[in-house]
C-alpha positions as CSV (number, residue, x, y, z in Angstrom):
1,M,-12.2,28.7,-16.3
2,Q,-8.8,28.1,-14.7
3,V,-8.7,25.0,-12.6
4,K,-5.8,24.2,-10.3
5,V,-5.1,20.4,-10.3
6,P,-2.8,18.8,-7.7
7,Y,0.1,17.1,-9.5
8,G,3.1,15.6,-7.8
9,T,4.2,17.9,-5.1
10,G,2.7,20.9,-6.8
11,H,-0.2,21.9,-9.0
12,V,-0.9,22.3,-12.7
13,E,-3.3,24.9,-14.0
14,V,-5.7,23.8,-16.7
15,E,-8.0,25.9,-18.8
16,V,-11.5,24.3,-18.9
17,P,-14.2,25.9,-21.0
18,D,-17.1,27.1,-18.8
19,T,-19.5,25.0,-20.8
20,N,-17.6,21.9,-19.9
21,F,-17.2,22.7,-16.2
22,A,-19.9,21.1,-14.0
23,G,-18.2,21.9,-10.7
24,A,-15.4,21.0,-8.3
25,I,-15.6,18.4,-5.5
26,Y,-13.4,18.9,-2.5
27,P,-12.6,16.5,0.3
28,N,-14.2,17.1,3.7
29,E,-12.2,19.0,6.3
30,V,-10.7,16.7,8.9
31,D,-9.4,17.8,12.2
32,P,-5.8,16.9,12.6
33,V,-5.0,14.0,15.0
34,D,-1.8,12.6,16.4
35,E,-0.6,10.0,13.9
36,T,0.9,7.6,16.5
37,E,-2.3,7.7,18.6
38,A,-4.5,7.2,15.6
39,L,-2.5,4.2,14.3
40,A,-2.4,2.6,17.8
41,H,-6.2,3.1,18.2
42,A,-6.9,1.7,14.7
43,L,-4.8,-1.4,15.3
44,S,-6.3,-2.1,18.7
45,H,-9.9,-1.1,17.8
46,P,-10.6,-2.1,14.1
47,S,-14.1,-1.8,12.8
48,G,-15.7,-5.2,12.8
49,S,-12.5,-7.2,12.8
50,P,-10.1,-8.8,15.3
51,T,-7.3,-6.6,16.7
52,F,-4.1,-6.6,14.8
53,E,-2.5,-8.7,17.6
54,E,-5.4,-11.2,17.4
55,F,-5.0,-11.3,13.6
56,L,-1.3,-12.2,14.1
57,S,-1.8,-14.7,16.8
58,D,-1.5,-17.8,14.6
59,A,0.9,-16.2,12.0
60,S,4.1,-18.0,11.1
61,E,5.0,-15.3,8.6
62,V,3.3,-12.1,7.5
63,L,3.5,-10.6,4.0
64,F,3.0,-6.9,3.8
65,V,1.8,-5.6,0.4
66,V,2.7,-2.0,0.1
67,N,2.3,0.8,-2.6
68,D,5.1,1.7,-4.9
69,A,6.5,5.2,-5.1
70,T,3.7,6.5,-7.3
71,R,1.5,6.7,-4.2
72,S,2.2,8.9,-1.2
73,T,1.3,6.3,1.5
74,P,3.4,6.8,4.7
75,T,4.4,3.1,4.5
76,G,7.5,3.4,6.6
77,R,5.7,5.3,9.4
78,I,2.9,2.7,9.4
79,L,5.3,-0.3,9.5
80,K,7.1,1.2,12.5
81,H,3.8,0.7,14.4
82,V,3.0,-2.8,13.1
83,F,6.4,-4.5,13.0
84,P,6.8,-4.7,16.9
85,A,3.5,-6.7,17.0
86,L,5.1,-9.4,14.7
87,G,7.1,-11.0,17.5
88,D,8.5,-14.3,16.2
89,A,6.3,-14.3,13.1
90,G,8.7,-12.3,11.0
91,G,7.6,-10.3,8.1
92,A,8.4,-9.8,4.5
93,C,7.2,-7.0,2.1
94,I,6.2,-6.9,-1.5
95,V,5.9,-3.6,-3.4
96,A,2.7,-3.7,-5.4
97,T,3.9,-2.1,-8.6
98,G,1.0,-3.3,-10.8
99,T,2.4,-2.7,-14.2
100,H,4.8,0.0,-13.1
101,R,8.6,-0.5,-13.1
102,P,10.3,-1.7,-9.9
103,P,11.3,1.0,-7.4
104,T,14.8,2.6,-7.6
105,H,17.1,2.4,-4.6
106,D,16.0,5.9,-3.6
107,E,12.4,5.1,-4.0
108,Y,12.8,2.0,-1.8
109,R,14.3,4.3,0.9
110,A,11.4,6.7,0.5
111,I,8.8,4.0,0.7
112,F,10.3,2.2,3.8
113,G,11.9,5.1,5.5
114,D,13.9,4.3,8.6
115,L,13.0,0.6,8.3
116,H,14.6,0.2,4.9
117,D,18.0,-0.9,6.3
118,V,16.3,-3.2,8.8
119,C,14.1,-5.1,6.4
120,R,16.0,-4.6,3.1
121,D,16.7,-8.4,2.7
122,R,12.9,-9.1,3.1
123,I,11.6,-6.7,0.5
124,G,10.7,-7.7,-3.1
125,A,8.9,-6.0,-5.9
126,H,6.0,-7.4,-8.0
127,D,6.9,-7.8,-11.6
128,A,3.8,-8.5,-13.8
129,K,6.1,-9.4,-16.7
130,K,7.6,-12.4,-14.9
131,T,4.8,-14.9,-15.7
132,G,6.6,-17.6,-13.7
133,E,6.0,-15.6,-10.5
134,M,2.2,-15.5,-11.2
135,V,-0.4,-18.1,-10.2
136,Y,-3.5,-18.6,-12.4
137,L,-6.6,-18.3,-10.2
138,G,-9.3,-18.7,-12.9
139,T,-11.3,-16.6,-15.3
140,T,-13.9,-13.9,-14.7
141,A,-17.4,-14.1,-16.0
142,R,-16.2,-11.8,-18.8
143,G,-13.3,-14.1,-19.8
144,T,-10.5,-12.2,-18.1
145,E,-7.7,-14.4,-16.8
146,V,-6.9,-13.7,-13.1
147,R,-3.3,-14.2,-12.0
148,L,-1.8,-13.2,-8.7
149,N,1.8,-13.0,-7.5
150,R,2.9,-16.3,-6.0
151,R,4.2,-14.7,-2.8
152,V,0.7,-13.4,-2.1
153,V,-0.9,-16.7,-2.9
154,D,1.6,-18.6,-0.7
155,A,1.4,-16.2,2.3
156,R,-0.1,-17.4,5.5
157,K,-1.2,-13.8,6.5
158,I,-1.4,-10.7,4.3
159,V,-1.4,-7.1,5.5
160,A,-2.1,-4.6,2.8
161,I,-1.0,-1.0,3.4
162,G,-2.2,1.4,0.8
163,S,-3.8,4.6,-0.1
164,V,-5.7,3.6,-3.2
């Protein structure tokens, strides 16, 4: 059976033997909504949480943790809606690369869109290989050491914007 798999901005066709093909699962159909209205509503009516403005009420600085260029999250468009609520708190961003390489200049522009030039000096990228930037938090029950980026540990308020 020929299976069309989304890949990048296109598709890749893969031949799967019929005996190995159990079926395909597709996402639910969702009616389109106005992005600006949907974001404004979500920020002012979150499920079981304070509004975004209430969350920020005692913030001295906010750290936004955002996806790297391997995810298609509309980070720049989302930040355009949340940055105005920061007021005097100010905000910085860290690109959550995991173990990926840091973004290129063009990828930073793609991630942050129109806000890239506005917040360029407040953007950093996580680098898992820089052990001095990690904080040891402990060990899991299975013996795995847990380390987190120092900027995240030191942040007063954290806002994660992601699509994973």
